[in-house]
PDB file of N, CA, C and O in Angstrom:
ATOM      1  N   MET A   1      17.879  25.121  25.025  1.00  0.00           N
ATOM      2  CA  MET A   1      19.622  24.455  25.320  1.00  0.00           C
ATOM      3  C   MET A   1      20.007  24.629  23.851  1.00  0.00           C
ATOM      4  O   MET A   1      19.242  24.579  22.888  1.00  0.00           O
ATOM      5  N   ARG A   2      21.334  24.843  23.848  1.00  0.00           N
ATOM      6  CA  ARG A   2      22.048  24.940  22.722  1.00  0.00           C
ATOM      7  C   ARG A   2      22.757  23.656  22.270  1.00  0.00           C
ATOM      8  O   ARG A   2      23.125  22.948  23.207  1.00  0.00           O
ATOM      9  N   THR A   3      23.021  23.217  21.074  1.00  0.00           N
ATOM     10  CA  THR A   3      23.527  22.024  20.581  1.00  0.00           C
ATOM     11  C   THR A   3      23.906  22.579  19.451  1.00  0.00           C
ATOM     12  O   THR A   3      23.633  23.731  19.114  1.00  0.00           O
ATOM     13  N   THR A   4      24.809  21.460  18.569  1.00  0.00           N
ATOM     14  CA  THR A   4      25.244  21.147  17.340  1.00  0.00           C
ATOM     15  C   THR A   4      24.783  20.202  16.506  1.00  0.00           C
ATOM     16  O   THR A   4      25.069  19.041  16.797  1.00  0.00           O
ATOM     17  N   LEU A   5      23.963  20.456  15.274  1.00  0.00           N
ATOM     18  CA  LEU A   5      23.331  19.629  14.662  1.00  0.00           C
ATOM     19  C   LEU A   5      24.151  19.529  13.112  1.00  0.00           C
ATOM     20  O   LEU A   5      24.792  20.482  12.667  1.00  0.00           O
ATOM     21  N   THR A   6      24.054  18.625  12.617  1.00  0.00           N
ATOM     22  CA  THR A   6      24.422  18.496  11.049  1.00  0.00           C
ATOM     23  C   THR A   6      22.926  18.195  10.072  1.00  0.00           C
ATOM     24  O   THR A   6      22.327  17.155   9.798  1.00  0.00           O
ATOM     25  N   ILE A   7      22.694  19.598   9.736  1.00  0.00           N
ATOM     26  CA  ILE A   7      21.186  19.541   8.775  1.00  0.00           C
ATOM     27  C   ILE A   7      21.657  19.514   7.347  1.00  0.00           C
ATOM     28  O   ILE A   7      22.770  19.957   7.066  1.00  0.00           O
ATOM     29  N   ASP A   8      20.715  18.923   6.271  1.00  0.00           N
ATOM     30  CA  ASP A   8      20.796  18.836   5.119  1.00  0.00           C
ATOM     31  C   ASP A   8      20.423  20.219   4.699  1.00  0.00           C
ATOM     32  O   ASP A   8      19.569  20.946   5.205  1.00  0.00           O
ATOM     33  N   ASP A   9      21.284  20.480   3.592  1.00  0.00           N
ATOM     34  CA  ASP A   9      20.845  22.011   2.928  1.00  0.00           C
ATOM     35  C   ASP A   9      19.473  22.306   2.394  1.00  0.00           C
ATOM     36  O   ASP A   9      18.918  23.400   2.497  1.00  0.00           O
ATOM     37  N   ASP A  10      19.034  21.370   1.885  1.00  0.00           N
ATOM     38  CA  ASP A  10      17.485  21.504   1.639  1.00  0.00           C
ATOM     39  C   ASP A  10      16.867  21.723   2.381  1.00  0.00           C
ATOM     40  O   ASP A  10      16.200  22.742   2.200  1.00  0.00           O
ATOM     41  N   VAL A  11      16.623  20.886   3.829  1.00  0.00           N
ATOM     42  CA  VAL A  11      16.049  21.027   5.307  1.00  0.00           C
ATOM     43  C   VAL A  11      16.402  22.438   5.982  1.00  0.00           C
ATOM     44  O   VAL A  11      15.585  23.108   6.614  1.00  0.00           O
ATOM     45  N   LEU A  12      17.519  22.733   5.792  1.00  0.00           N
ATOM     46  CA  LEU A  12      17.873  24.304   6.536  1.00  0.00           C
ATOM     47  C   LEU A  12      17.119  25.362   5.666  1.00  0.00           C
ATOM     48  O   LEU A  12      16.567  26.305   6.234  1.00  0.00           O
ATOM     49  N   LEU A  13      17.082  25.249   4.445  1.00  0.00           N
ATOM     50  CA  LEU A  13      16.522  26.181   3.515  1.00  0.00           C
ATOM     51  C   LEU A  13      15.273  26.182   3.835  1.00  0.00           C
ATOM     52  O   LEU A  13      14.804  27.260   4.202  1.00  0.00           O
ATOM     53  N   ALA A  14      14.516  25.161   3.793  1.00  0.00           N
ATOM     54  CA  ALA A  14      12.666  25.113   4.233  1.00  0.00           C
ATOM     55  C   ALA A  14      12.841  25.680   5.609  1.00  0.00           C
ATOM     56  O   ALA A  14      12.231  26.733   5.792  1.00  0.00           O
ATOM     57  N   VAL A  15      13.508  25.238   6.574  1.00  0.00           N
ATOM     58  CA  VAL A  15      13.351  25.773   7.740  1.00  0.00           C
ATOM     59  C   VAL A  15      13.305  27.337   8.022  1.00  0.00           C
ATOM     60  O   VAL A  15      12.590  28.059   8.717  1.00  0.00           O
ATOM     61  N   ARG A  16      14.255  27.515   7.277  1.00  0.00           N
ATOM     62  CA  ARG A  16      14.554  29.171   7.120  1.00  0.00           C
ATOM     63  C   ARG A  16      13.403  29.881   7.076  1.00  0.00           C
ATOM     64  O   ARG A  16      12.879  30.703   7.828  1.00  0.00           O
ATOM     65  N   GLU A  17      13.027  29.234   5.701  1.00  0.00           N
ATOM     66  CA  GLU A  17      12.111  29.996   5.101  1.00  0.00           C
ATOM     67  C   GLU A  17      10.831  30.035   5.892  1.00  0.00           C
ATOM     68  O   GLU A  17      10.270  31.104   6.133  1.00  0.00           O
ATOM     69  N   ARG A  18      10.291  28.678   6.365  1.00  0.00           N
ATOM     70  CA  ARG A  18       9.263  28.651   6.938  1.00  0.00           C
ATOM     71  C   ARG A  18       9.329  29.509   8.500  1.00  0.00           C
ATOM     72  O   ARG A  18       8.444  29.744   9.322  1.00  0.00           O
ATOM     73  N   ALA A  19      10.595  29.794   8.475  1.00  0.00           N
ATOM     74  CA  ALA A  19      10.898  30.698  10.015  1.00  0.00           C
ATOM     75  C   ALA A  19      10.323  32.276   9.682  1.00  0.00           C
ATOM     76  O   ALA A  19       9.626  33.033  10.358  1.00  0.00           O
ATOM     77  N   ARG A  20      10.938  32.417   8.329  1.00  0.00           N
ATOM     78  CA  ARG A  20      10.591  33.900   8.033  1.00  0.00           C
ATOM     79  C   ARG A  20       9.026  34.214   7.970  1.00  0.00           C
ATOM     80  O   ARG A  20       8.504  35.084   8.668  1.00  0.00           O
ATOM     81  N   ARG A  21       8.304  33.379   7.021  1.00  0.00           N
ATOM     82  CA  ARG A  21       6.955  33.225   7.146  1.00  0.00           C
ATOM     83  C   ARG A  21       6.286  33.566   7.909  1.00  0.00           C
ATOM     84  O   ARG A  21       5.490  34.504   7.862  1.00  0.00           O
ATOM     85  N   GLU A  22       6.595  32.570   9.062  1.00  0.00           N
ATOM     86  CA  GLU A  22       5.750  32.926  10.704  1.00  0.00           C
ATOM     87  C   GLU A  22       6.321  33.451  11.562  1.00  0.00           C
ATOM     88  O   GLU A  22       5.827  33.325  12.682  1.00  0.00           O
ATOM     89  N   ALA A  23       7.413  34.146  11.442  1.00  0.00           N
ATOM     90  CA  ALA A  23       7.901  35.275  12.380  1.00  0.00           C
ATOM     91  C   ALA A  23       8.687  34.593  13.478  1.00  0.00           C
ATOM     92  O   ALA A  23       8.538  35.227  14.523  1.00  0.00           O
ATOM     93  N   ARG A  24       9.424  33.597  13.624  1.00  0.00           N
ATOM     94  CA  ARG A  24       9.670  32.982  14.694  1.00  0.00           C
ATOM     95  C   ARG A  24      11.125  32.570  13.982  1.00  0.00           C
ATOM     96  O   ARG A  24      11.424  32.881  12.829  1.00  0.00           O
ATOM     97  N   THR A  25      11.930  31.846  14.854  1.00  0.00           N
ATOM     98  CA  THR A  25      13.120  31.580  15.108  1.00  0.00           C
ATOM     99  C   THR A  25      13.223  30.358  14.456  1.00  0.00           C
ATOM    100  O   THR A  25      12.334  29.508  14.520  1.00  0.00           O
ATOM    101  N   VAL A  26      14.309  30.212  13.799  1.00  0.00           N
ATOM    102  CA  VAL A  26      14.633  28.629  12.767  1.00  0.00           C
ATOM    103  C   VAL A  26      14.917  27.645  14.058  1.00  0.00           C
ATOM    104  O   VAL A  26      14.805  26.456  13.759  1.00  0.00           O
ATOM    105  N   GLY A  27      15.227  27.876  15.300  1.00  0.00           N
ATOM    106  CA  GLY A  27      15.325  26.996  16.499  1.00  0.00           C
ATOM    107  C   GLY A  27      13.375  26.432  16.901  1.00  0.00           C
ATOM    108  O   GLY A  27      12.829  25.329  16.873  1.00  0.00           O
ATOM    109  N   GLN A  28      12.961  27.574  17.175  1.00  0.00           N
ATOM    110  CA  GLN A  28      11.796  27.409  17.249  1.00  0.00           C
ATOM    111  C   GLN A  28      10.941  26.370  16.210  1.00  0.00           C
ATOM    112  O   GLN A  28      10.220  25.457  16.613  1.00  0.00           O
ATOM    113  N   VAL A  29      11.154  26.673  14.942  1.00  0.00           N
ATOM    114  CA  VAL A  29      10.516  26.081  14.006  1.00  0.00           C
ATOM    115  C   VAL A  29      10.885  24.485  13.977  1.00  0.00           C
ATOM    116  O   VAL A  29      10.121  23.540  13.780  1.00  0.00           O
ATOM    117  N   LEU A  30      12.315  24.477  14.239  1.00  0.00           N
ATOM    118  CA  LEU A  30      12.835  22.755  14.292  1.00  0.00           C
ATOM    119  C   LEU A  30      12.160  22.257  15.298  1.00  0.00           C
ATOM    120  O   LEU A  30      11.465  21.255  15.126  1.00  0.00           O
ATOM    121  N   SER A  31      12.257  22.908  16.583  1.00  0.00           N
ATOM    122  CA  SER A  31      11.454  22.134  17.561  1.00  0.00           C
ATOM    123  C   SER A  31      10.273  21.641  17.695  1.00  0.00           C
ATOM    124  O   SER A  31       9.869  20.604  18.220  1.00  0.00           O
ATOM    125  N   ASP A  32       9.611  22.741  17.012  1.00  0.00           N
ATOM    126  CA  ASP A  32       8.449  22.566  16.620  1.00  0.00           C
ATOM    127  C   ASP A  32       7.975  21.158  15.484  1.00  0.00           C
ATOM    128  O   ASP A  32       6.976  20.444  15.563  1.00  0.00           O
ATOM    129  N   LEU A  33       8.987  21.121  14.568  1.00  0.00           N
ATOM    130  CA  LEU A  33       8.943  19.897  13.342  1.00  0.00           C
ATOM    131  C   LEU A  33       9.195  18.813  13.923  1.00  0.00           C
ATOM    132  O   LEU A  33       8.579  17.765  13.728  1.00  0.00           O
ATOM    133  N   ALA A  34      10.567  19.041  15.054  1.00  0.00           N
ATOM    134  CA  ALA A  34      10.763  17.605  15.579  1.00  0.00           C
ATOM    135  C   ALA A  34       9.755  16.984  16.637  1.00  0.00           C
ATOM    136  O   ALA A  34       9.692  15.772  16.841  1.00  0.00           O
ATOM    137  N   ARG A  35       8.842  18.079  17.397  1.00  0.00           N
ATOM    138  CA  ARG A  35       8.008  17.268  18.468  1.00  0.00           C
ATOM    139  C   ARG A  35       6.924  16.823  17.541  1.00  0.00           C
ATOM    140  O   ARG A  35       6.308  15.797  17.828  1.00  0.00           O
ATOM    141  N   ARG A  36       6.618  17.514  16.420  1.00  0.00           N
ATOM    142  CA  ARG A  36       5.171  16.936  15.970  1.00  0.00           C
ATOM    143  C   ARG A  36       5.641  15.468  15.344  1.00  0.00           C
ATOM    144  O   ARG A  36       5.026  14.411  15.484  1.00  0.00           O
ATOM    145  N   GLY A  37       6.732  15.643  14.709  1.00  0.00           N
ATOM    146  CA  GLY A  37       7.438  14.430  13.902  1.00  0.00           C
ATOM    147  C   GLY A  37       7.097  13.038  14.951  1.00  0.00           C
ATOM    148  O   GLY A  37       6.387  12.098  14.595  1.00  0.00           O
ATOM    149  N   LEU A  38       7.705  13.137  16.174  1.00  0.00           N
ATOM    150  CA  LEU A  38       8.148  12.475  17.211  1.00  0.00           C
ATOM    151  C   LEU A  38       6.585  11.982  17.715  1.00  0.00           C
ATOM    152  O   LEU A  38       6.411  10.775  17.881  1.00  0.00           O
ATOM    153  N   THR A  39       5.426  12.953  17.961  1.00  0.00           N
ATOM    154  CA  THR A  39       3.881  12.563  18.474  1.00  0.00           C
ATOM    155  C   THR A  39       3.585  11.991  17.332  1.00  0.00           C
ATOM    156  O   THR A  39       2.966  10.958  17.586  1.00  0.00           O
ATOM    157  N   ASN A  40       3.699  12.122  16.318  1.00  0.00           N
ATOM    158  CA  ASN A  40       2.583  11.728  15.085  1.00  0.00           C
ATOM    159  C   ASN A  40       3.138  10.782  14.541  1.00  0.00           C
ATOM    160  O   ASN A  40       2.977  10.747  13.321  1.00  0.00           O
ATOM    161  N   LEU A  41       4.026   9.607  15.190  1.00  0.00           N
ATOM    162  CA  LEU A  41       4.782   8.575  13.923  1.00  0.00           C
ATOM    163  C   LEU A  41       3.940   8.141  13.282  1.00  0.00           C
ATOM    164  O   LEU A  41       2.900   7.696  13.769  1.00  0.00           O
ATOM    165  N   GLN A  42       4.201   8.173  12.039  1.00  0.00           N
ATOM    166  CA  GLN A  42       3.337   7.383  10.562  1.00  0.00           C
ATOM    167  C   GLN A  42       4.135   6.375  10.210  1.00  0.00           C
ATOM    168  O   GLN A  42       5.277   6.524  10.643  1.00  0.00           O
ATOM    169  N   PRO A  43       3.961   5.388   9.577  1.00  0.00           N
ATOM    170  CA  PRO A  43       4.342   4.172   8.930  1.00  0.00           C
ATOM    171  C   PRO A  43       4.912   5.088   7.703  1.00  0.00           C
ATOM    172  O   PRO A  43       4.332   6.028   7.161  1.00  0.00           O
ATOM    173  N   ALA A  44       6.077   4.611   7.441  1.00  0.00           N
ATOM    174  CA  ALA A  44       6.830   5.073   6.126  1.00  0.00           C
ATOM    175  C   ALA A  44       6.068   5.090   5.064  1.00  0.00           C
ATOM    176  O   ALA A  44       5.514   4.004   4.892  1.00  0.00           O
ATOM    177  N   GLY A  45       5.713   6.212   3.960  1.00  0.00           N
ATOM    178  CA  GLY A  45       5.204   6.426   2.854  1.00  0.00           C
ATOM    179  C   GLY A  45       3.776   6.972   3.094  1.00  0.00           C
ATOM    180  O   GLY A  45       3.104   7.157   2.079  1.00  0.00           O
ATOM    181  N   VAL A  46       3.177   7.276   4.379  1.00  0.00           N
ATOM    182  CA  VAL A  46       1.867   7.610   4.571  1.00  0.00           C
ATOM    183  C   VAL A  46       2.193   9.130   4.537  1.00  0.00           C
ATOM    184  O   VAL A  46       3.083   9.567   5.267  1.00  0.00           O
ATOM    185  N   ALA A  47       1.421  10.027   3.620  1.00  0.00           N
ATOM    186  CA  ALA A  47       1.141  11.113   3.511  1.00  0.00           C
ATOM    187  C   ALA A  47       0.178  11.930   4.402  1.00  0.00           C
ATOM    188  O   ALA A  47      -0.982  11.589   4.631  1.00  0.00           O
ATOM    189  N   THR A  48       0.776  13.048   4.884  1.00  0.00           N
ATOM    190  CA  THR A  48       0.534  13.663   5.825  1.00  0.00           C
ATOM    191  C   THR A  48       0.071  15.539   5.294  1.00  0.00           C
ATOM    192  O   THR A  48       0.422  16.076   4.244  1.00  0.00           O
ATOM    193  N   ALA A  49      -0.690  16.102   6.289  1.00  0.00           N
ATOM    194  CA  ALA A  49      -0.549  17.359   5.755  1.00  0.00           C
ATOM    195  C   ALA A  49       0.506  18.120   5.560  1.00  0.00           C
ATOM    196  O   ALA A  49       0.683  18.953   4.671  1.00  0.00           O
ATOM    197  N   GLU A  50       1.501  17.668   6.796  1.00  0.00           N
ATOM    198  CA  GLU A  50       2.865  18.550   6.826  1.00  0.00           C
ATOM    199  C   GLU A  50       3.653  17.759   6.101  1.00  0.00           C
ATOM    200  O   GLU A  50       4.802  17.921   6.511  1.00  0.00           O
ATOM    201  N   SER A  51       3.624  17.070   5.325  1.00  0.00           N
ATOM    202  CA  SER A  51       4.394  16.170   4.482  1.00  0.00           C
ATOM    203  C   SER A  51       4.414  17.080   2.982  1.00  0.00           C
ATOM    204  O   SER A  51       5.031  16.785   1.959  1.00  0.00           O
ATOM    205  N   ALA A  52       3.588  18.194   3.208  1.00  0.00           N
ATOM    206  CA  ALA A  52       3.409  18.786   1.699  1.00  0.00           C
ATOM    207  C   ALA A  52       4.195  19.577   1.412  1.00  0.00           C
ATOM    208  O   ALA A  52       4.142  20.557   2.156  1.00  0.00           O
ATOM    209  N   PHE A  53       5.151  19.646   0.434  1.00  0.00           N
ATOM    210  CA  PHE A  53       6.615  20.559  -0.278  1.00  0.00           C
ATOM    211  C   PHE A  53       6.033  21.401  -1.108  1.00  0.00           C
ATOM    212  O   PHE A  53       5.024  20.819  -1.505  1.00  0.00           O
ATOM    213  N   HIS A  54       6.090  22.288  -1.523  1.00  0.00           N
ATOM    214  CA  HIS A  54       5.880  23.594  -2.585  1.00  0.00           C
ATOM    215  C   HIS A  54       4.288  23.497  -2.793  1.00  0.00           C
ATOM    216  O   HIS A  54       3.911  23.662  -3.954  1.00  0.00           O
ATOM    217  N   GLY A  55       3.388  23.270  -1.899  1.00  0.00           N
ATOM    218  CA  GLY A  55       2.330  23.416  -1.846  1.00  0.00           C
ATOM    219  C   GLY A  55       1.329  22.229  -2.340  1.00  0.00           C
ATOM    220  O   GLY A  55       0.154  22.405  -2.662  1.00  0.00           O
ATOM    221  N   PHE A  56       1.998  21.027  -2.337  1.00  0.00           N
ATOM    222  CA  PHE A  56       1.360  19.911  -3.340  1.00  0.00           C
ATOM    223  C   PHE A  56       1.485  18.734  -1.933  1.00  0.00           C
ATOM    224  O   PHE A  56       2.523  18.486  -1.319  1.00  0.00           O
ATOM    225  N   ALA A  57       0.585  18.343  -1.762  1.00  0.00           N
ATOM    226  CA  ALA A  57       0.303  17.102  -0.491  1.00  0.00           C
ATOM    227  C   ALA A  57      -0.423  16.043  -1.228  1.00  0.00           C
ATOM    228  O   ALA A  57      -1.568  15.969  -1.673  1.00  0.00           O
ATOM    229  N   PRO A  58       0.576  15.263  -1.219  1.00  0.00           N
ATOM    230  CA  PRO A  58       0.043  14.145  -2.003  1.00  0.00           C
ATOM    231  C   PRO A  58      -1.323  13.168  -1.261  1.00  0.00           C
ATOM    232  O   PRO A  58      -1.464  13.139  -0.039  1.00  0.00           O
ATOM    233  N   LEU A  59      -2.230  12.431  -2.183  1.00  0.00           N
ATOM    234  CA  LEU A  59      -3.556  11.958  -1.050  1.00  0.00           C
ATOM    235  C   LEU A  59      -3.125  10.621  -0.686  1.00  0.00           C
ATOM    236  O   LEU A  59      -2.636   9.983  -1.619  1.00  0.00           O
ATOM    237  N   PRO A  60      -3.184  10.033   0.449  1.00  0.00           N
ATOM    238  CA  PRO A  60      -2.808   8.744   0.941  1.00  0.00           C
ATOM    239  C   PRO A  60      -3.343   7.654   0.430  1.00  0.00           C
ATOM    240  O   PRO A  60      -4.569   7.565   0.358  1.00  0.00           O
ATOM    241  N   HIS A  61      -2.393   6.490  -0.078  1.00  0.00           N
ATOM    242  CA  HIS A  61      -2.544   5.476  -0.263  1.00  0.00           C
ATOM    243  C   HIS A  61      -3.757   4.852  -0.033  1.00  0.00           C
ATOM    244  O   HIS A  61      -3.822   4.786   1.194  1.00  0.00           O
ATOM    245  N   ARG A  62      -4.763   4.352  -0.503  1.00  0.00           N
ATOM    246  CA  ARG A  62      -6.046   3.739  -0.344  1.00  0.00           C
ATOM    247  C   ARG A  62      -5.953   2.395  -0.510  1.00  0.00           C
ATOM    248  O   ARG A  62      -6.763   1.750   0.155  1.00  0.00           O
ATOM    249  N   GLY A  63      -5.150   1.732  -1.251  1.00  0.00           N
ATOM    250  CA  GLY A  63      -4.621   0.245  -1.130  1.00  0.00           C
ATOM    251  C   GLY A  63      -5.502  -0.453  -2.755  1.00  0.00           C
ATOM    252  O   GLY A  63      -5.782  -1.631  -2.975  1.00  0.00           O
ATOM    253  N   GLU A  64      -5.738   0.680  -3.602  1.00  0.00           N
ATOM    254  CA  GLU A  64      -6.133   0.408  -5.270  1.00  0.00           C
ATOM    255  C   GLU A  64      -4.866   1.231  -5.892  1.00  0.00           C
ATOM    256  O   GLU A  64      -4.169   2.174  -5.516  1.00  0.00           O
ATOM    257  N   ALA A  65      -4.929   0.424  -6.982  1.00  0.00           N
ATOM    258  CA  ALA A  65      -4.230   1.429  -8.012  1.00  0.00           C
ATOM    259  C   ALA A  65      -4.894   2.349  -8.863  1.00  0.00           C
ATOM    260  O   ALA A  65      -5.761   1.733  -9.482  1.00  0.00           O
ATOM    261  N   VAL A  66      -4.877   3.383  -9.125  1.00  0.00           N
ATOM    262  CA  VAL A  66      -5.754   3.846 -10.107  1.00  0.00           C
ATOM    263  C   VAL A  66      -5.155   3.265 -11.730  1.00  0.00           C
ATOM    264  O   VAL A  66      -4.032   3.283 -12.234  1.00  0.00           O
ATOM    265  N   SER A  67      -6.460   2.781 -12.209  1.00  0.00           N
ATOM    266  CA  SER A  67      -5.790   2.227 -13.365  1.00  0.00           C
ATOM    267  C   SER A  67      -7.657   2.880 -14.316  1.00  0.00           C
ATOM    268  O   SER A  67      -8.628   3.471 -13.843  1.00  0.00           O
ATOM    269  N   ASN A  68      -7.310   2.289 -15.950  1.00  0.00           N
ATOM    270  CA  ASN A  68      -8.146   2.908 -16.638  1.00  0.00           C
ATOM    271  C   ASN A  68      -9.625   2.244 -16.341  1.00  0.00           C
ATOM    272  O   ASN A  68     -10.711   2.815 -16.238  1.00  0.00           O
ATOM    273  N   ALA A  69      -9.259   0.669 -16.226  1.00  0.00           N
ATOM    274  CA  ALA A  69     -10.582   0.165 -15.694  1.00  0.00           C
ATOM    275  C   ALA A  69     -11.593   0.719 -14.282  1.00  0.00           C
ATOM    276  O   ALA A  69     -12.811   0.854 -14.169  1.00  0.00           O
ATOM    277  N   LEU A  70     -10.484   0.943 -13.352  1.00  0.00           N
ATOM    278  CA  LEU A  70     -11.119   1.521 -12.240  1.00  0.00           C
ATOM    279  C   LEU A  70     -12.125   2.875 -12.617  1.00  0.00           C
ATOM    280  O   LEU A  70     -13.293   3.010 -12.253  1.00  0.00           O
ATOM    281  N   ILE A  71     -11.182   3.996 -13.597  1.00  0.00           N
ATOM    282  CA  ILE A  71     -11.634   4.966 -13.818  1.00  0.00           C
ATOM    283  C   ILE A  71     -13.314   4.900 -14.660  1.00  0.00           C
ATOM    284  O   ILE A  71     -14.384   5.481 -14.481  1.00  0.00           O
ATOM    285  N   ASP A  72     -12.888   4.033 -15.463  1.00  0.00           N
ATOM    286  CA  ASP A  72     -14.708   3.545 -16.605  1.00  0.00           C
ATOM    287  C   ASP A  72     -15.471   2.989 -15.483  1.00  0.00           C
ATOM    288  O   ASP A  72     -16.665   3.287 -15.478  1.00  0.00           O
ATOM    289  N   ARG A  73     -14.989   2.152 -14.411  1.00  0.00           N
ATOM    290  CA  ARG A  73     -16.370   1.577 -13.524  1.00  0.00           C
ATOM    291  C   ARG A  73     -16.721   3.240 -12.671  1.00  0.00           C
ATOM    292  O   ARG A  73     -17.888   3.631 -12.702  1.00  0.00           O
ATOM    293  N   LEU A  74     -16.077   3.766 -12.238  1.00  0.00           N
ATOM    294  CA  LEU A  74     -16.348   4.854 -11.849  1.00  0.00           C
ATOM    295  C   LEU A  74     -17.330   5.869 -12.249  1.00  0.00           C
ATOM    296  O   LEU A  74     -18.128   6.456 -11.519  1.00  0.00           O
ATOM    297  N   ARG A  75     -17.127   6.013 -13.751  1.00  0.00           N
ATOM    298  CA  ARG A  75     -17.671   6.827 -14.608  1.00  0.00           C
ATOM    299  C   ARG A  75     -18.961   6.180 -14.494  1.00  0.00           C
ATOM    300  O   ARG A  75     -19.874   6.880 -14.056  1.00  0.00           O
ATOM    301  N   GLU A  76     -19.257   4.772 -14.857  1.00  0.00           N
ATOM    302  CA  GLU A  76     -20.489   3.923 -14.742  1.00  0.00           C
ATOM    303  C   GLU A  76     -21.349   4.278 -13.648  1.00  0.00           C
ATOM    304  O   GLU A  76     -22.568   4.290 -13.818  1.00  0.00           O
ATOM    305  N   GLU A  77     -20.846   4.560 -12.571  1.00  0.00           N
ATOM    306  CA  GLU A  77     -21.661   4.640 -11.332  1.00  0.00           C
ATOM    307  C   GLU A  77     -23.043   5.490 -11.407  1.00  0.00           C
ATOM    308  O   GLU A  77     -23.050   6.550 -12.034  1.00  0.00           O
ATOM    309  N   PRO A  78     -24.073   5.069 -10.838  1.00  0.00           N
ATOM    310  CA  PRO A  78     -25.218   5.964 -10.836  1.00  0.00           C
ATOM    311  C   PRO A  78     -24.831   7.354 -10.446  1.00  0.00           C
ATOM    312  O   PRO A  78     -24.146   7.517  -9.437  1.00  0.00           O
ATOM    313  N   GLY A  79     -25.275   8.514 -11.278  1.00  0.00           N
ATOM    314  CA  GLY A  79     -25.112   9.876 -10.181  1.00  0.00           C
ATOM    315  C   GLY A  79     -23.662  10.258 -10.834  1.00  0.00           C
ATOM    316  O   GLY A  79     -23.599  11.446 -11.150  1.00  0.00           O
ATOM    317  N   ALA A  80     -22.581   9.556 -11.079  1.00  0.00           N
ATOM    318  CA  ALA A  80     -21.422   9.765 -11.810  1.00  0.00           C
ATOM    319  C   ALA A  80     -21.620  11.004 -12.806  1.00  0.00           C
ATOM    320  O   ALA A  80     -22.617  10.900 -13.520  1.00  0.00           O
ATOM    321  N   THR A  81     -20.944  12.013 -12.957  1.00  0.00           N
ATOM    322  CA  THR A  81     -21.026  13.214 -13.787  1.00  0.00           C
ATOM    323  C   THR A  81     -19.237  13.513 -14.298  1.00  0.00           C
ATOM    324  O   THR A  81     -18.222  13.594 -13.606  1.00  0.00           O
ATOM    325  N   THR A  82     -19.397  13.594 -15.454  1.00  0.00           N
ATOM    326  CA  THR A  82     -17.893  14.181 -15.826  1.00  0.00           C
ATOM    327  C   THR A  82     -18.188  15.430 -16.568  1.00  0.00           C
ATOM    328  O   THR A  82     -17.564  15.507 -17.627  1.00  0.00           O
ATOM    329  N   GLU A  83     -18.940  16.394 -16.311  1.00  0.00           N
ATOM    330  CA  GLU A  83     -19.014  17.375 -16.821  1.00  0.00           C
ATOM    331  C   GLU A  83     -17.656  18.414 -16.638  1.00  0.00           C
ATOM    332  O   GLU A  83     -17.111  19.162 -17.450  1.00  0.00           O
ATOM    333  N   HIS A  84     -17.419  18.175 -15.481  1.00  0.00           N
ATOM    334  CA  HIS A  84     -16.150  19.253 -14.878  1.00  0.00           C
ATOM    335  C   HIS A  84     -14.632  18.589 -15.703  1.00  0.00           C
ATOM    336  O   HIS A  84     -13.603  19.203 -15.986  1.00  0.00           O
ATOM    337  N   LEU A  85     -14.883  17.527 -15.870  1.00  0.00           N
ATOM    338  CA  LEU A  85     -13.574  16.875 -16.536  1.00  0.00           C
ATOM    339  C   LEU A  85     -13.180  17.607 -18.010  1.00  0.00           C
ATOM    340  O   LEU A  85     -13.977  17.778 -18.932  1.00  0.00           O
ATOM    341  N   THR A  86     -11.937  17.948 -18.005  1.00  0.00           N
ATOM    342  CA  THR A  86     -11.269  18.383 -19.370  1.00  0.00           C
ATOM    343  C   THR A  86     -10.521  17.216 -19.595  1.00  0.00           C
ATOM    344  O   THR A  86      -9.741  16.705 -18.792  1.00  0.00           O
ATOM    345  N   VAL A  87     -10.875  16.699 -21.058  1.00  0.00           N
ATOM    346  CA  VAL A  87      -9.904  15.488 -21.683  1.00  0.00           C
ATOM    347  C   VAL A  87      -8.790  16.357 -22.452  1.00  0.00           C
ATOM    348  O   VAL A  87      -9.136  17.133 -23.343  1.00  0.00           O
ATOM    349  N   LEU A  88      -7.114  16.166 -21.991  1.00  0.00           N
ATOM    350  CA  LEU A  88      -6.305  16.566 -22.891  1.00  0.00           C
ATOM    351  C   LEU A  88      -5.624  15.953 -23.835  1.00  0.00           C
ATOM    352  O   LEU A  88      -4.896  16.598 -24.589  1.00  0.00           O
TER     353      LEU A  88
END
């Protein structure tokens, strides 16, 4: 079905790039994204794999802010290791 939509420039650029990578049309990509968005409705602020942009997907909110006290508590738990951590 043909229709006219006003789409933000950044969205169109991202959709065109995805269409190019996947060897699909812009219309196919937009339809797929709209379908997924409408069937997987999430509350605002919930990160999903599809919300990743430029290769970075934020982790979902777990109800507790990360603080120095939390990090210290986790370090002190039995079995915790910090060998792989680098202090900047």
